[in-house]
C-alpha positions as a printed NumPy array, in Angstrom:
array([[-18.321,  -9.109,  16.382],
       [-16.229, -10.741,  19.402],
       [-14.978, -13.271,  17.013],
       [-13.078, -10.105,  14.321],
       [-11.903,  -8.743,  18.044],
       [-10.927, -11.651,  19.383],
       [ -8.823, -12.153,  15.394],
       [ -7.704,  -8.665,  14.948],
       [ -6.104,  -8.779,  18.292],
       [ -4.704, -11.966,  17.228],
       [ -2.812, -11.141,  14.185],
       [ -1.975,  -8.047,  15.925],
       [ -0.273,  -9.676,  18.439],
       [  0.727, -12.573,  16.818],
       [  1.505, -10.832,  13.985],
       [  3.798,  -8.287,  15.684],
       [  5.982, -10.628,  17.911],
       [  6.551, -12.671,  15.278],
       [  8.292,  -9.594,  12.898],
       [  9.528,  -8.034,  15.887],
       [ 11.664, -11.931,  16.719],
       [ 12.321, -13.044,  13.172],
       [ 10.506, -16.205,  13.313],
       [  8.321, -16.162,  10.288],
       [  8.852, -12.703,   9.278],
       [  7.448, -12.516,   5.717],
       [  4.365, -14.597,   7.157],
       [  3.811, -11.983,  10.117],
       [  3.865,  -9.172,   7.784],
       [  1.769, -10.549,   5.267],
       [ -0.815, -11.08 ,   7.788],
       [ -0.403,  -7.422,   8.943],
       [ -0.675,  -5.776,   5.082],
       [ -3.639,  -7.963,   3.819],
       [ -4.99 ,  -7.04 ,   7.509],
       [ -3.801,  -2.952,   7.404],
       [ -5.03 ,  -2.876,   3.533],
       [ -8.623,  -4.776,   4.589],
       [ -9.664,  -2.368,   7.93 ],
       [ -8.463,   0.851,   5.466],
       [-10.969,   0.255,   2.762],
       [-13.491,  -0.366,   5.498],
       [-12.311,   2.31 ,   7.356],
       [-11.548,   5.43 ,   5.857],
       [-13.525,   5.156,   2.45 ],
       [-12.762,   9.118,   1.546],
       [-14.539,   8.777,  -1.796],
       [-17.294,   8.558,  -0.057],
       [-17.033,  11.763,   2.141],
       [-18.931,  15.073,   0.715],
       [-17.626,  17.405,   2.996],
       [-14.336,  18.792,   1.696],
       [-12.012,  18.887,   5.422],
       [-13.266,  15.395,   7.122],
       [-12.636,  14.631,   3.517],
       [ -9.028,  15.713,   3.68 ],
       [ -8.372,  13.876,   6.504],
       [ -9.496,  10.214,   5.855],
       [ -8.048,  10.453,   2.723],
       [ -4.781,  11.451,   4.711],
       [ -5.417,   8.481,   7.459],
       [ -6.238,   6.363,   3.946],
       [ -2.649,   7.125,   2.301],
       [ -0.745,   6.6  ,   5.997],
       [ -2.39 ,   3.011,   6.231],
       [ -0.822,   2.767,   2.857],
       [  2.664,   3.577,   3.791],
       [  2.698,   0.837,   6.242],
       [  1.373,  -1.791,   3.543],
       [  4.683,  -0.625,   1.928],
       [  6.889,  -0.672,   4.962],
       [  5.644,  -4.33 ,   5.816],
       [  6.13 ,  -5.262,   2.337],
       [ 10.051,  -4.459,   2.349],
       [  9.661,  -5.999,   5.568],
       [  8.548,  -9.384,   4.445],
       [ 11.289,  -9.308,   1.471],
       [ 13.764,  -8.939,   3.934],
       [ 12.951, -11.848,   5.987],
       [ 12.387, -13.375,   3.101],
       [ 16.05 , -12.716,   1.732],
       [ 17.933, -13.343,   5.292],
       [ 16.696, -16.52 ,   5.376],
       [ 17.616, -17.778,   1.87 ],
       [ 21.438, -16.643,   2.274]])
């Protein structure tokens, strides 16, 4: 567990810093997107929840995270577009 916690902190802090500064922003956005996708699948499996209210909340959180992943994909595309011009 300690290794996963350290990796999580590293991805979140380093990825965010790189994205904010614009250095390797496409890589940072990709790493944050992959991390968010994996964490979302593990932490919010709404399809396994029987109780309707709890399932609704888990599904809502799951969909919010999908929106974040979409935003990170846009950030990666824009960073790459700005790099090639």
